DOBALUM-621852 format. One line per 5 residues: their letters; for each residue x, y, z of N, C-alpha, C. Coordinates in nm, 4 decimals, padded with zeros to 6 digits. Each point is the difference from the previous one (the first is absolute). Example, Ala and Ser with C-alpha at 12.3 -4.5 7.8 and 13.67 -1.06 7.14 Angstrom:
BEGIN
AS = 01.3190:-00.5690:00.7800:-00.0890:00.1190:00.0000:00.0900:00.1200:00.0000 ~ -00.0350:00.1050:-00.0720:00.0820:00.1190:00.0060:-00.0770:00.1090:00.0730
END
This chain:
BEGIN
MPKRL = 16.4822:09.7506:01.8105:-00.1858:00.0360:-00.0570:-00.0962:00.0082:00.1586 ~ -00.0482:00.0985:-00.0408:-00.1088:00.0001:00.1326:-00.0960:-00.1099:00.0524 ~ -00.0375:-00.0117:00.0962:-00.0570:-00.0958:00.0431:-00.1660:00.0333:00.0100 ~ -00.0165:00.0976:-00.0012:-00.1312:00.0655:00.0181:00.0075:00.1119:-00.0436 ~ -00.1111:00.0274:-00.0806:-00.0279:00.1460:-00.0598:-00.1538:00.0080:00.0208
TLLAF = -00.0727:00.0860:00.0359:-00.1327:-00.0277:00.0338:-00.1031:00.1669:-00.0514 ~ -00.0349:00.0401:-00.0666:-00.0412:00.1363:-00.0108:-00.1632:-00.0363:00.0107 ~ -00.0642:00.0715:00.0548:-00.1422:00.0849:00.0298:-00.0462:00.0711:-00.0549 ~ -00.1089:00.0366:-00.0861:-00.0765:00.1149:-00.0359:-00.1463:-00.0074:-00.0060 ~ -00.0739:00.0981:00.1181:-00.1504:00.0398:00.0218:00.0113:00.1384:-00.0556
TLFTS = -00.1361:-00.0123:-00.0109:-00.0538:00.1593:-00.0026:-00.1420:00.0084:00.0670 ~ -00.0626:00.1067:00.0355:-00.0961:00.0272:00.0734:-00.1154:00.0068:-00.0942 ~ -00.1122:-00.0696:00.0185:-00.1294:00.0038:-00.0771:-00.0591:00.0712:00.1360 ~ -00.1126:00.1090:-00.1010:-00.0895:00.0543:00.1136:-00.1457:-00.0401:-00.0582 ~ -00.0297:-00.0020:00.1071:-00.1814:-00.0487:-00.0295:-00.0702:00.1264:00.0485
TIISH = 00.0475:00.0898:00.0669:-00.0942:00.1545:-00.0050:00.0898:00.0951:00.0032 ~ -00.0698:00.1069:-00.0839:00.0918:00.1473:00.0356:00.0693:00.0187:00.0707 ~ 00.1453:00.0284:-00.0334:00.1097:00.0247:00.1319:-00.0051:00.1618:-00.0375 ~ -00.0378:00.0956:00.1214:00.0399:00.1193:-00.0023:00.1637:00.0191:-00.0349 ~ 00.0196:00.1203:-00.0857:00.1298:00.0211:-00.0210:00.0506:00.1179:-00.0383
DVLTN = 00.0961:00.0532:00.0046:00.0369:00.1879:-00.0006:00.0515:-00.0290:-00.1250 ~ -00.0270:00.0985:-00.1176:00.0467:00.0353:-00.0961:00.0997:00.0680:00.0111 ~ 00.1113:-00.0351:-00.0459:00.1434:00.0347:00.0232:00.0520:00.1461:-00.1040 ~ -00.0032:00.0849:00.0415:00.0857:00.1288:-00.0714:00.0912:00.0201:00.0432 ~ 00.0558:00.0934:-00.1093:00.1398:00.0524:00.0358:00.1303:-00.0579:00.0827
DVFAE = -00.0049:-00.1357:-00.0383:00.0648:-00.1331:00.0700:00.0691:-00.0896:-00.1054 ~ 00.0276:00.0861:-00.1459:00.0370:-00.1059:-00.1081:00.1857:00.0321:00.0177 ~ 00.0492:-00.0754:-00.0174:00.1608:00.0056:-00.0090:00.0398:-00.0962:-00.0773 ~ 00.0999:-00.0585:-00.0148:00.0908:-00.0870:-00.0706:00.0049:-00.1444:00.1071 ~ 00.0270:-00.0928:-00.0230:-00.0291:-00.1132:00.0663:00.1960:00.0086:00.0798
PAKFS = 00.0048:-00.0322:00.1161:00.1564:-00.0390:00.0269:00.0636:-00.0821:-00.0768 ~ 00.1059:00.0600:00.0426:00.1122:-00.0919:-00.0961:-00.0174:-00.1893:00.0295 ~ -00.0335:-00.0072:00.0835:-00.0194:-00.1493:00.0609:-00.1295:-00.0552:-00.0306 ~ -00.1003:00.0766:-00.0692:-00.1111:-00.0358:-00.0856:-00.0093:00.0429:-00.1491 ~ 00.1141:00.0245:-00.0873:00.0742:00.0129:-00.0889:-00.0943:-00.0750:-00.1361
GLVAS = -00.1013:00.0242:-00.0682:-00.0985:-00.0448:-00.0812:-00.0946:-00.0546:00.0734 ~ -00.0390:00.0060:00.0757:-00.1311:-00.0630:00.0594:-00.1177:00.1095:-00.0396 ~ -00.0120:00.0941:-00.0486:-00.1078:00.0874:-00.0358:-00.0040:-00.0220:-00.1333 ~ 00.1328:-00.0235:-00.0912:00.0244:-00.0239:-00.1537:-00.0798:-00.1261:-00.0185 ~ 00.0506:-00.0915:00.0619:-00.0432:-00.1598:00.0243:-00.1603:-00.0163:-00.0051
HNKVR = -00.0549:00.1353:00.0829:-00.1435:-00.0554:00.0184:-00.0310:00.0764:-00.0920 ~ 00.0245:00.1066:-00.0608:-00.0775:00.0530:-00.1090:00.0233:-00.0754:-00.1262 ~ 00.0810:-00.0638:-00.0381:00.0245:-00.0770:-00.1219:-00.0863:-00.0919:-00.0067 ~ -00.0581:-00.0587:00.1244:-00.0901:-00.1053:00.0136:-00.1952:00.0808:-00.0161 ~ 00.0084:00.1309:00.0437:-00.0851:00.0511:00.0066:-00.0176:00.0766:-00.1834
AKHGL = 00.0876:00.0192:-00.0505:-00.0113:00.0393:-00.1190:-00.0202:-00.1024:-00.1345 ~ 00.0046:-00.1362:00.0402:-00.0528:-00.0822:-00.1007:-00.1616:00.0086:00.0261 ~ -00.0574:00.0561:00.0964:-00.1554:00.0533:-00.0028:-00.0230:00.1188:-00.0068 ~ 00.0455:00.0661:-00.0344:-00.0161:00.1608:-00.0482:-00.0269:00.0355:00.1419 ~ 00.0570:00.0198:00.1285:-00.0383:00.0671:00.1188:00.1056:00.0775:00.0365
SPLQW = -00.0742:00.0758:00.0637:00.1127:00.1343:00.0383:00.1008:-00.0481:00.1198 ~ 00.1136:00.0591:-00.0449:00.1245:-00.0277:00.0671:00.0052:00.0191:00.1866 ~ 00.0549:-00.0909:00.0533:00.0049:00.0301:00.1156:00.0857:00.1083:00.0392 ~ -00.0094:00.0366:00.1232:00.1306:00.1025:00.0495:00.0252:-00.0325:00.1505 ~ 00.1606:-00.0028:00.0234:00.0821:-00.0215:00.1247:-00.0736:00.1025:00.1251
SNQLA = -00.0503:-00.0122:00.1218:-00.0242:00.0293:00.0914:00.0446:-00.0131:00.0689 ~ 00.0853:00.1072:00.1030:00.1016:-00.0294:00.1143:-00.1275:-00.0216:00.1006 ~ -00.1359:00.0372:00.0114:-00.1007:-00.0151:00.0685:-00.0487:-00.1634:00.0157 ~ -00.0123:-00.0226:-00.0653:-00.0147:-00.1202:-00.0240:00.1235:-00.1363:00.0586 ~ 00.1061:00.0529:-00.0658:00.1565:-00.0686:00.0529:-00.0016:-00.0182:00.1449
GYAQQ = -00.0646:00.1271:00.0327:00.0293:00.0154:00.1989:-00.0985:-00.1229:00.0456 ~ -00.1367:00.0020:-00.0666:-00.0861:-00.0801:00.0427:00.0321:-00.1525:-00.0122 ~ 00.0544:00.0029:-00.0974:00.0449:-00.1605:00.0067:00.1252:-00.0224:00.0798 ~ 00.0651:00.0802:-00.0031:00.1337:-00.0239:00.0854:-00.0494:-00.0048:00.1569 ~ -00.0487:00.0493:00.0265:-00.1265:-00.0541:00.1250:00.0098:-00.1484:00.0329
WANEL = -00.1010:-00.0194:-00.1329:-00.0902:-00.1331:00.0484:00.1569:-00.1393:-00.0276 ~ 00.0798:00.0585:-00.0989:00.0824:-00.1105:-00.0111:00.1150:-00.0073:00.1390 ~ 00.0370:00.1194:00.0603:00.0860:-00.0156:00.1167:-00.1056:-00.0597:00.1106 ~ -00.1027:00.0470:00.0025:-00.1504:-00.1073:00.1073:00.0201:-00.1577:-00.0245 ~ 00.0135:-00.0303:-00.1248:00.0152:-00.1133:-00.0190:00.1144:-00.0829:00.0263
SNNQN = 00.1124:00.0592:-00.0301:00.1499:-00.0501:00.0155:00.0246:00.0287:00.1647 ~ -00.0269:00.0589:00.0336:00.0694:00.0731:00.1938:-00.1379:-00.1037:00.0567 ~ -00.1436:00.0336:-00.0208:-00.0818:-00.0607:00.0978:-00.0829:-00.1144:-00.0556 ~ 00.0154:-00.0675:-00.1124:-00.1045:-00.1270:-00.0540:00.0964:-00.0575:-00.0509 ~ 00.1357:-00.0287:00.0813:00.0439:-00.1060:-00.0660:00.0124:-00.0343:-00.1587
CAMLH = 00.0217:00.1332:-00.0693:00.0124:00.0003:-00.1549:-00.1140:-00.0979:-00.0545 ~ -00.0991:-00.0028:00.0569:-00.1417:-00.0573:-00.0729:-00.0772:00.0693:-00.1174 ~ -00.0541:-00.0397:-00.0680:-00.0303:00.0541:-00.0961:-00.1235:00.0059:-00.0145 ~ -00.0535:00.1642:00.0656:-00.1067:00.0079:00.0607:-00.0623:00.1493:-00.0256 ~ -00.1168:00.0126:-00.0899:-00.0471:00.1453:-00.0511:-00.0345:00.0687:00.1346
RPNFG = -00.0275:00.1391:-00.0396:-00.0244:00.0979:00.1367:-00.1128:-00.0447:00.0053 ~ -00.0726:00.0050:00.1311:-00.1078:-00.0462:00.0387:-00.1195:00.0810:-00.0351 ~ -00.1182:00.0145:-00.0027:-00.0986:00.0913:-00.0662:-00.0711:00.0679:00.1386 ~ 00.0983:-00.0071:00.1042:-00.0439:00.0638:00.1632:00.1105:00.0283:00.0563 ~ 00.0210:00.0999:00.0886:00.1017:00.0321:00.0725:00.1064:00.0909:00.0064
SFKQR = 00.1130:00.0184:00.0500:00.0849:00.1271:-00.0416:00.0813:-00.0384:-00.1602 ~ -00.0046:-00.1210:-00.0246:00.0643:-00.0328:-00.1374:-00.1031:-00.0489:-00.1117 ~ -00.1389:00.0575:00.0383:-00.1123:00.0076:-00.0901:00.0622:00.0137:-00.1326 ~ -00.0269:-00.0859:-00.1144:00.0116:00.0416:-00.1571:-00.0713:00.0949:-00.0385 ~ 00.0660:00.0656:-00.0771:-00.0822:00.1245:-00.0846:00.0450:00.0059:-00.1507
FGENL = 00.0742:-00.1020:-00.0237:00.0325:00.0068:-00.1610:00.0036:-00.1294:-00.0343 ~ 00.0095:-00.0150:-00.1380:00.0738:-00.1551:-00.0826:00.1052:-00.0095:00.0940 ~ 00.0329:-00.1161:-00.0435:00.0995:-00.1196:00.1000:00.0394:-00.0773:-00.0908 ~ 00.1542:00.0157:-00.0381:00.0610:-00.1867:-00.0518:00.1163:-00.0051:00.0740 ~ 00.0216:-00.1045:00.0435:00.1085:-00.0632:00.0734:00.0845:-00.0892:-00.0780
FWASP = 00.1020:-00.0088:00.0325:00.0883:-00.1281:-00.0493:00.1197:-00.0207:00.1299 ~ 00.0288:-00.1635:00.0115:00.0685:-00.0303:00.1035:00.0605:-00.0774:-00.0858 ~ 00.1669:00.0089:00.0951:00.0949:-00.0919:-00.0544:00.0776:-00.0408:00.1247 ~ -00.0011:-00.1738:-00.0191:00.1129:-00.0607:00.0975:00.1545:00.0596:-00.0155 ~ 00.0643:-00.0387:00.0772:00.1652:00.0381:-00.0361:00.0640:-00.1209:-00.0677
EEWSD = 00.1066:00.0120:-00.0708:00.0423:-00.0936:-00.0310:00.0815:-00.0680:00.1059 ~ -00.0210:-00.1481:00.0139:00.0478:-00.0946:00.0751:00.1045:-00.1037:-00.0537 ~ 00.1181:00.0347:00.0140:00.0864:-00.0633:-00.0522:00.0736:-00.1677:00.0618 ~ 00.0509:-00.1016:-00.0624:-00.0189:-00.0906:00.0579:00.1257:-00.0146:00.1112 ~ 00.0860:00.1016:-00.0370:00.1513:00.0260:00.1409:-00.0928:00.0873:00.0893
GIIKL = -00.1221:00.0164:00.0116:-00.0208:00.0915:00.1139:-00.0279:00.1632:-00.0070 ~ 00.0164:00.0225:-00.1347:00.0203:00.1581:00.0079:-00.1257:00.0167:-00.0311 ~ -00.0565:00.0988:00.0395:-00.1274:00.0485:-00.0192:-00.0016:00.1535:-00.0689 ~ -00.0498:00.0436:-00.1279:00.0424:00.1081:-00.0423:-00.1491:00.0730:-00.0691 ~ -00.0095:00.1023:-00.0242:-00.1174:00.0821:-00.0603:00.0028:-00.0027:-00.1146
QQFSA = -00.1544:-00.0831:-00.0662:00.0240:00.0238:-00.1611:-00.0333:00.1283:-00.0286 ~ 00.0872:00.0082:-00.0990:-00.0105:00.1382:-00.0680:-00.1147:00.0139:-00.0932 ~ -00.0780:00.1018:00.0260:-00.1409:00.0374:-00.1351:00.0493:00.1382:-00.0391 ~ -00.0576:00.0504:-00.1262:00.0133:00.1053:-00.0046:-00.2200:00.0602:00.0224 ~ 00.0334:00.1345:-00.0586:-00.1309:-00.0148:00.0397:-00.0903:-00.0164:-00.1556
PDIVK = 00.0262:00.0370:-00.1044:-00.0103:-00.0941:-00.0994:-00.0292:-00.1839:-00.0068 ~ 00.0830:-00.0051:00.0737:-00.0600:-00.1473:00.0078:-00.1079:-00.0626:00.0825 ~ -00.0154:00.0781:00.1204:-00.1571:-00.0018:00.0938:-00.0663:00.0673:-00.1345 ~ -00.0247:00.0595:-00.0478:-00.1093:00.0348:-00.1048:-00.0208:-00.0812:-00.0981 ~ 00.0835:-00.0269:-00.0717:00.0168:-00.1343:-00.0642:-00.0657:-00.1347:00.0633
AWAEE = 00.0174:-00.0303:00.1093:-00.0548:-00.1387:00.0576:-00.1359:00.0230:-00.0138 ~ -00.0629:00.1742:00.0709:-00.1698:00.0056:-00.0056:-00.0680:00.0003:-00.1343 ~ 00.1349:00.0468:-00.1223:-00.0612:00.0617:-00.1175:-00.0564:-00.1786:-00.0356 ~ 00.0764:-00.1287:00.0278:-00.0136:-00.0762:-00.0901:-00.1360:-00.0605:00.0573 ~ -00.0581:00.0439:00.0866:-00.1172:-00.0816:00.0769:-00.1247:00.0694:-00.1061
ENFYN = 00.0384:00.0580:-00.1166:-00.0739:00.0170:-00.1207:-00.0472:-00.1254:-00.1053 ~ 00.1242:-00.0801:00.0553:-00.0523:-00.1442:-00.0857:-00.1136:-00.0587:00.0592 ~ -00.0040:00.0074:00.1654:-00.1410:-00.0460:00.0733:-00.1164:00.0763:-00.0029 ~ -00.0205:00.1222:-00.0638:-00.1195:00.0626:00.0070:-00.0781:00.0052:-00.1172 ~ -00.0958:00.0221:-00.0136:-00.1044:-00.0338:-00.1240:-00.1107:00.1079:00.0479
YNTNQ = 00.0104:00.0884:-00.1034:-00.0544:00.1542:00.0034:-00.1253:-00.0521:-00.0574 ~ -00.0801:-00.1109:-00.0600:-00.1290:00.0083:-00.0169:-00.0662:-00.0652:00.1290 ~ 00.0286:-00.0643:00.0508:-00.0639:-00.0517:00.0902:00.0256:00.0812:00.1608 ~ 00.1498:00.0911:-00.0143:00.0211:00.0653:00.1042:00.0942:-00.0584:00.1140 ~ 00.0243:-00.1163:-00.0384:00.0437:-00.1140:00.1541:00.1265:-00.0615:-00.0641
CQKGE = 00.0684:-00.0670:00.0962:00.1650:-00.0492:-00.0004:-00.0296:-00.1225:-00.0366 ~ 00.0614:-00.0357:-00.0344:-00.0061:-00.1660:-00.0278:00.0160:-00.1067:00.1285 ~ -00.1292:-00.0839:00.0085:00.0305:-00.0881:00.1156:00.1339:00.0013:00.0868 ~ 00.0375:00.0042:00.1207:00.1042:-00.0298:00.0459:00.1040:00.0868:-00.0510 ~ 00.0228:00.1121:-00.0753:00.1076:00.1104:-00.0405:-00.0832:00.1318:00.1084
DCGHY = 00.1644:00.0970:00.0078:-00.0472:00.1224:00.0190:-00.0189:00.0741:-00.1171 ~ -00.0507:00.1023:00.0165:-00.0137:00.1176:-00.1364:-00.0471:00.1155:00.0784 ~ -00.0104:00.0452:00.0987:00.0208:00.1145:00.1304:00.0859:00.1064:-00.0557 ~ 00.1062:-00.0670:00.0104:00.0986:00.1397:00.0107:-00.0153:00.0666:-00.1950 ~ -00.0202:-00.1174:-00.0739:00.0232:00.0535:-00.1316:-00.1160:00.1146:00.0048
TQMVW = -00.1277:-00.0512:00.0666:-00.1240:00.0640:-00.0410:00.0084:00.1364:00.0584 ~ 00.0570:00.0096:00.1373:00.0307:00.1001:00.0650:00.1707:00.1300:-00.0508 ~ 00.0211:-00.0676:-00.1064:00.1165:00.0864:-00.0691:-00.0813:00.0448:-00.1282 ~ -00.0527:-00.0292:-00.0193:-00.0982:00.0407:-00.1552:-00.1249:00.0765:00.0582 ~ -00.0590:00.0345:00.1149:-00.1017:00.0339:00.0531:00.0000:00.1081:-00.0926
RESRN = -00.1206:00.0593:-00.0316:-00.0079:00.0965:-00.1340:00.0169:00.1258:00.1031 ~ -00.0864:00.0166:00.1054:-00.0291:00.1243:00.0989:00.1457:00.0532:00.0717 ~ 00.1083:-00.1062:00.0275:00.1122:-00.0032:00.0849:00.0841:00.1306:-00.0486 ~ 00.0662:00.0878:00.0414:00.0767:00.1144:-00.0526:00.1374:-00.0182:00.0547 ~ 00.0192:-00.0408:00.1185:00.1273:00.0118:00.0512:00.0387:-00.1628:00.0663
VGCAI = 00.1273:00.0337:00.0394:00.0408:-00.1263:00.0774:00.1637:00.0586:00.0975 ~ -00.0229:-00.0934:00.0952:00.1369:00.0007:00.1047:00.0081:-00.1065:00.0246 ~ 00.1560:-00.0685:00.0199:00.0146:-00.1054:00.0356:00.1133:00.0054:00.1241 ~ -00.0030:-00.1072:00.0868:00.1178:-00.0403:00.0972:00.0490:-00.1159:-00.0460 ~ 00.1119:-00.0266:00.1135:00.0989:-00.1261:-00.0069:00.0309:-00.0297:00.1715
AICKN = -00.0367:-00.0713:00.0309:00.0612:-00.0275:00.1451:00.0710:-00.1671:00.0105 ~ 00.1250:00.0317:00.0672:00.0725:-00.1406:00.0127:-00.0220:-00.0579:00.0933 ~ -00.0198:-00.1315:00.0265:-00.0403:-00.0520:00.1335:00.1305:-00.0559:00.0821 ~ -00.0124:-00.0091:00.1223:00.1103:-00.0816:00.0481:00.0596:-00.1138:-00.0337 ~ -00.1064:-00.1086:-00.0802:00.1053:-00.1108:-00.0348:-00.0010:00.0284:-00.1377
KAQIW = 00.0256:00.1258:-00.0913:00.0469:00.0284:-00.1352:-00.1153:-00.0116:-00.0909 ~ -00.1440:-00.0403:00.0490:-00.0983:00.0239:-00.0872:-00.0531:00.1186:-00.0306 ~ -00.0601:00.0212:-00.0924:-00.0102:00.1493:-00.0457:-00.1945:00.0302:-00.0160 ~ -00.0376:00.1209:00.0292:-00.1204:-00.0362:-00.0492:-00.0298:00.1752:-00.0882 ~ -00.0618:00.0275:-00.1019:-00.0140:00.1237:-00.0943:-00.1574:00.0173:00.0436
ACNYD = -00.0464:00.0904:-00.0097:-00.1167:00.0749:00.0424:00.0123:00.1187:-00.1199 ~ -00.1115:-00.0066:-00.0779:-00.0446:00.1063:-00.0948:-00.1452:00.0328:00.0348 ~ -00.0297:00.1445:00.0028:-00.1351:00.0612:00.0563:-00.0348:00.0990:-00.2009 ~ -00.1410:-00.0289:00.0144:-00.0516:00.0561:-00.1172:-00.1566:00.1108:00.0613 ~ 00.0333:00.1104:-00.0643:-00.1381:00.1276:00.0221:-00.0221:00.0162:-00.1352
PPGNY = -00.1036:-00.0133:-00.0490:-00.1001:-00.0403:00.0858:00.0053:-00.1742:00.0094 ~ -00.0307:-00.0485:00.0614:00.0005:-00.1670:00.0429:-00.1077:-00.0791:-00.1218 ~ 00.0642:-00.1252:-00.0139:-00.1049:-00.0356:-00.0807:-00.0797:-00.1672:00.0112 ~ 00.0002:-00.1258:-00.0645:-00.0374:-00.0685:00.0225:-00.1017:-00.0404:00.0773 ~ -00.1012:00.0962:-00.0214:-00.1527:-00.0305:00.0494:-00.0732:-00.1214:-00.0610
IGEKP = -00.0739:-00.0602:00.0670:-00.0606:-00.1331:-00.0347:-00.1172:00.0388:-00.1047 ~ 00.0055:-00.0474:-00.1303:-00.0795:-00.0014:-00.0899:00.0370:00.1151:-00.1005 ~ 00.1054:00.0831:00.0594:00.0199:00.1057:-00.1273:00.1170:-00.0503:-00.0766 ~ 00.0067:00.0303:-00.1271:00.1132:-00.0252:-00.0528:00.1255:00.1033:-00.0043 ~ 00.1122:-00.0522:-00.0112:00.1111:00.1117:00.0054:-00.0304:00.1323:-00.0738
Y = -00.0109:-00.0455:-00.1333:00.0257:00.1341:-00.1211:-00.1179:-00.0932:-00.1105
END
C-alpha cells in the first residue's frame, strides 16, 4: 500500500481582462498521451449546450513551457503563470499536481493518470458550484470546472511535466480565457 498519495488542483481566476490571441489554423487531434482529453471536456460542456472545444497545438506548447518551468525551476510548485514578465499569462489555465507513490519499502513511483482522469477531477468540482449565486461552496474549489465550461472558450491545449521526485504537474490552457469575476460561465 502507498504511504502517501497527494493530489492538488488549482485554477486561474481572472479579475481583469487578459489580452489573448484567438487561435486559428491550429486545430488538430490531441496527441496520444492526451487521448480522450478533448472528448472528456466536451462531454461536460454538452450538458450545458456549449460549443465543443478543439485541441490546439499552440496552447499545448504554451502549457508545456509553463509545466517545464514549474518542474525544472520552481521545485514542482503549484503556481499559475504570473500577470507580468516573460511568463505572462495570456490564456485561461487549469493545473493539476500529484505526488509520487511512496511505498513502505522505499520504492517511489509515478502515479498513473490518464487525461480523462484529470478532466474528471476538475469536472467533479461542479458539485461545489452554485450557478444562481455564481460562487463556489465555502472552502471548496470550482474554478477548474467553470473554466472547462466557459462559454467563450473554443480551444484547449495541455501538457505534463514529471518532476525529479516523480511528482507530476499537468497544465491546460484555454482560449479565449474564462473565469472573469462577476461573470457566469454559461
